[in-house]
C-alpha angles and dihedrals in degrees: 000000000000125000122235121199122198140139122264117190092337096314123105112232136179124207130190104221145132112273092245097051107125110249088233090067092045088053098044105032103030102030103027094235101146103169095094106073130213110236113146110347091219104083095259110104096037094208088139096053111148134152127267111193088340098310127101117261136166111236092195089075101028115093114229088238088068094059095053108134093002136110121255120191121190130181088275090063098054101079120075101225106297092346111097122219111258090250091054090049091050090050090057094043092050092044090230102161122085108160089358097212096120096037100095090055092042091052093047090051091048092051091051091049092050090048088057098043130016095206109035120193122231087255092055091049091047089052089070102107100202112130120231112190090193091058098231091150094126091055090044089056091048092048092051091050091048092049090049089058091051094048 
């Protein structure tokens, strides 16, 4: 099998994997990075949302061969040591999580949105397509607005 070298949360890694192995499985099964969750495997639920070179991507449908030489950031890579990212802080302050399963993907989508715009409208927030089965969308919106003020 071929080797693929890329950066995960600031650390260069190499995995031995078939070219078509979804990056999600390389992260979870080969590297032990469990923040991105498996939900659907078809780019619908977005529970696995992470960043690839600073942009959101869904590792459940992205072959590991496509991340060769690139930078992957997962929820584990947001905090700076013990200092949480402002979006993570806002999530706690707004008590967003219920079951918590979708939250890593939700947070990664929110960070990407706030990197694009410092004052997102409700419509821009609502355009985030991550599914939350618990329905905490109102608190997600409030947390994003709170994080925007901090950033």
